N, C-alpha and C positions, 0 to 999 in steps of 0.2 A: 419565484423562489421563496422558500420558507426560511425565516431567520433562525440562527442557532446561537443567539446571544446567551451569555452566562447569567446566572442568578446567584445571590449571595449564599455562602455556605450556611448550613443549619446543623444544629446539634443532633446527635443520634438519639433515637427514642425507642426503637424496637428492641424486643428481647433478642438476645444473640442465639440464633439457631443455625444449623447447617443449611446451606443453600447452594445451588449450582446454576451457573449461567453458561450459555454457549455463544460465542462470537465467531463470525466467519473471517476467512482470509479474503483477498480480493484479486481480481484481474482488472488492470487498468486498460480499458478499451483504447483510449487515446488520451494524450495530454501528459507527456512525460517531462519531468523536471520543470514543469510550469507552476507547481504548487508553492514552492518557496519564492517564486517570482510573482506571487499574488495574482496568478493567472487562472486559467480554466483547465479542468480535467474531467474525465468521463469514466470513472471506475464503476465496478459492480461487485457486490458481495457474491461469494461462490459457496457451494455446499460444503467444501472442506473448511474446517475451522478448529477451534479449541474450546474445550469445556473446562471451566474452573469451578472446583467445589471448595467452599470455605467453611471451616468449623472452628469453634473457640478453643483456645488453649489457656490453661491456668498460669503458665509461665509467661514472662514478658519477652517472648521471642516470636520471630516469624519462622515457621517451618514450611519450606517450599519443596513439594514433591512432584516429580514428573513421571508419568507412567512410561515414558520413553527412555528414562535414564535410571541407572541402578541406584545411585546414592542421592538422598535428599540433601538440601542445603538449609542450614539453620543460622539465623542471624539475630543477635540480641537487639531489641528495639532501641536501646540507647546507643547502638552502633550503626543504626540505619541511616546511611548517608552515601552519596556518590563516592565510588572508589572503595567501598568497604568489602566488596566481594573478591575472593581469590580468582585468579585467571581461569581456572577450570570450572568455576561456578558462575561465569558471566551470563549464562543462559537464564539464571534465576533473577537477574537484574530487571528483566521486563515485568516480573511479578512484584518483586521487592520495590521497584521504582514506583509502582502504583500506590502502594501503602505509603511510601515516602511522600509522594505528591499530595496525597490526601492530608497527611500530617502538616505539610507545608502550607496547606490551605486552611489550617485551623481545626481540623477534625481529629478527635482522639482515636488512636489505633491501638487496640489491646493485643494480647498474644493471640496469634492466629495460625492455623494450619491451612495451607493452600495447596490443593492437588490439581495439577493441570494435565490434560490429556488431549493432544492435538494430532490432526491428520493432514495439516498443510505441510507440503514438503519444505524442509528447512533450507534456506539459502537459495531458493528457487525464484525469488522475486515476486512471490504471491502473498507477501506480508504475513508470514506466520507470527512475526513479532506483534503486529497490531491485533491479530486474533487473540494472542495470549494476553496482551495488555487490556483489551476491551472486555474479554470474558472475566478477568480478575476485577476490573473496575466495576462492572455490573454486579458481580457477586458481592464485593465488599460494600458497595452502596446499599444493596439489599440486606446483607447480613448485619450491617451496622445501623441500618435505618436512617441513612443520611438524607434521603429525599432529593438526590441530585437529578437534574434534568439531563436528557441525552447530550445536549451540547456541552454540559459540564463534564460528562464522562469522556467526551472527545478530548477536552482540554486536559483532563487528568492523565489520560493515556498518552497524549502527545508530550506532556511535561515529563512523564516517566522515560519516554524514549529519548527525548532531546537532552534533558538535564541530568538524569540519573545514569542512563546507559551511555549517553554521549553520541548518539547517532543524529546528525543534523538534518533530519527529514522534515518535510513541510506540512504534514497533517492530513494529506489526502487519505492515507491508509486508514486512519482512525475514523474519519468521516464515513468512509465506505463501510467499515465494519459495524459502526453503530447505526447508521441510517439506511443500510441496504434494504431493498424491497424486491420481492419475488417478481421476475419478469420485467425488471426495469434497471437501467443504468442511472447513475446519479451525475447530473451536471453540477459540478462544484465550483463556485466562485470562491477562490482561495483568499480573496481580500476581505469579503464580507462574511465568509463561511456559510453563505446561503447555499441550499441544496435543492435542486429541482429533479424529481424523478422523471425519467424519459423512457417511453416504451421501448422494450427490447425483447420481443417475443420471438425467439429463434424458431421454436416448433411451428408456430403459425406461418412463419416465412419459409418453412422448408429448409432451414439452415442449421448448422451446428458450429459451435466455437471450439475448435480443437486447440488443446494446449500441449506443447512439447516442452517437457522439462529436460533441458540439454545436459544437466548434471555439471555444468560449468558454474561453480558456486560464486556468489557475490557476497560482499560484506560492506554494508553502508557506513560502518564506523571507520573504514580505511580512508586514506588520504584523497584518492581521486574524486570521491563524491563531494567532499568539502571543497576541493579545488574548483570544481564546476560551480558550486554555489557562490564562492567568492568571486570568480570571474564574472558571473552574472551581476552580482552586486556592484562590482567595479565598473562594468559597462553601463549600468544604470546611472551611476554617479557621473560618469563622463558625458553621458547623454542628457543629464539634467532632469531625470524623471525619478519619482519615488521607487519605481520598479519597472522591469521590462514589460510588464503587463500594460503599461501606459502607452506603449507604442503600437500603432496599428500596422497592418500590412502595407497600407499606402505610404507610411512613413519609413518603411524598411530601407529603401534606396538612400534616403538622406542620412539615416542612422549609420549605414555602412560607410558612407563618405566621411562621416565625422569620427569614426573609430580608426585609428592608425594601426593598432595591433591586430594582426590577423587572427590570433586565437580569440580575442574578445569579439571580433566580428563574427566568427563562426558560432560562438556560444550565444550571442545575442540573436543571430539569424534563426537559430533553431527555436529559441523560445518564442520569438515574434511569430514565426510561421506556424509553430505548433499550437499556439493559442487560436490562430485563425482556423487551422484544421479542426480543432476540437469543437469550436462553435459551429462550423459547417457540418460536422458529423452529427451534432445534436439536432440541427435543423432538418437533416435528412431523416433521422430516426423519428422525429415528431410526426412526420407524414408517412411513416411505414416503409421508407426506402432503405431497407437493410442492405441489400446487395450493393447499392450505390455508394456505401461508405468504404468499400474495399480499397479504391485508389488512395483514399485519405490515409488508411492504415499503412499501406505500403510506402507512401511518401513520408509518413512519420518515421518509419524505420530507416529510410535513406538519410533523413535529417539527423537521426540519432547516430548513425554510422559515420557520416561524413562531416557534420558540423559539430555535434556534441561529443563525438568520439567516445562512445560508451558501450559499443557492441564488442563482441569477441568473435573469432572465427566460427565457433560452434553455433552461435545464434544466427550469424549471417548465412551459414550453410543451411540451417533449418528453414529460414525464410525462403531461400532460393528454391529448395525442394518443394515446399508447400505451394509456392506460386507456380512451379512447373507442373504440379499435379492438380491445378485448377482452383486454387484458393482465390476468392474474389479480392482478398487483401491479406497481408501477413505482416507482423511486426514483433519486435521484442517488446515484452511488457515488464514493467518494474524499473528499479533504479539503474540497472545496467551492470556491465562488467561481468556478465554471466546471466544465469537464470533461465527464464522461460520465453518461449515464442508462442504467439497465438495466430491462428489462421481461421478466417471466416469461410466456411466451405459448405457444400452440399453433403449430407450424411454419407451418401454412397462413395464419395471421394475420400472421406477421412481415413478409412481403414487402409486403403492403398497408400495414401500419403504418409501415414504413420510408419508403415513398413519401409517405404522408400527412405525416410529420414534415418531409420535404424541402419539400413544398408549403406547409406552415404557416410554415416558416422563411422561404421566399421571400416570403410575404405580409407578413412583418415586416421584410424587408430584412436578415435575419441571414445570416451566412456559411452556405454549404451544408453540412449535417451529413453525416457518414459513418456507415454502419451495418454491423454484422457480428455474428455469433453466436459465443459462446464455450462451451467445456466445461471442466470441472475437469481440469487437466493435472498432469503430474509436476513436482516441484520441481528445484532445482539439481542438475546432474549433469555428470560428465565426458563429453566427446565423444572417442570413440576413432577 
């Protein structure tokens, strides 16, 4: 794995000119809620993403414009701080938070206009927020001539999400958005922040990765996500380890015996088994055994449903239908409580499976889902 350690901040040197960067969203193949437990995850960048264009302003303000929204958001630089945005302007916090994080790290941030244009479905669990943050981070780094390394862009984007927006996510999304590679998933060690690209050539294997956006929205700043994170931290404290990542599958039975609270037992069991599944999945992919990862994906979903309790009826139904229509494996992807489901399938099955999910949702009076396929795409980059 390659290291992603940070380097010291440097002063801006470049002339301020307009520039644009694009950063992708991500699908997490496996390894859910392991990131903040310092464990392992296996995300990939996807073609859908966000483009951020930055240009200078004479006034000491941040102007944040979204192509997908009617009204821009303007914030004076001397008011740039967590909590400064009105409720209806919270979407702009992911961009403003990047500027704030850069300033917190000692960089000068002048008046700027930031225009963002994204095509990652919002609230779908495909990390539209990280795409926004990382595109803005890349564009500001370029525009201001800061010379930040990719690992520093990850840290800036994560600080924006955690400390400015207030979403207690673990950093996987930003790693995937910055370091994504075409045709590869990324084995991320969330303790060291080391990243290993692992082959994931769907076309060569005769497979497709189908995504079903269930339209059941999730919101990671809400309480249930933070509750799961605190439960994991509490279980680790009771078990005497720095993080649940430090417990192997062989130690699972003993750990369960030592935890008296059933909720903590379930949360810990998910994380310990999910880390094992993630590493097993990476081992199979290294040797080109793409179909063989299917049972691991399905077992991951069962663990999220039964032990971590983060699925909802819509995603459970989508998984059931995909498996019934021949998916090698299927699971919810993302932080949970809604969002998307992925299915590893042969291309000929994907169309029929998509239609079957639509029919099943109609039978339950759920909103109509949207389906599409994804491949592993390139990470954040400048647009010339």
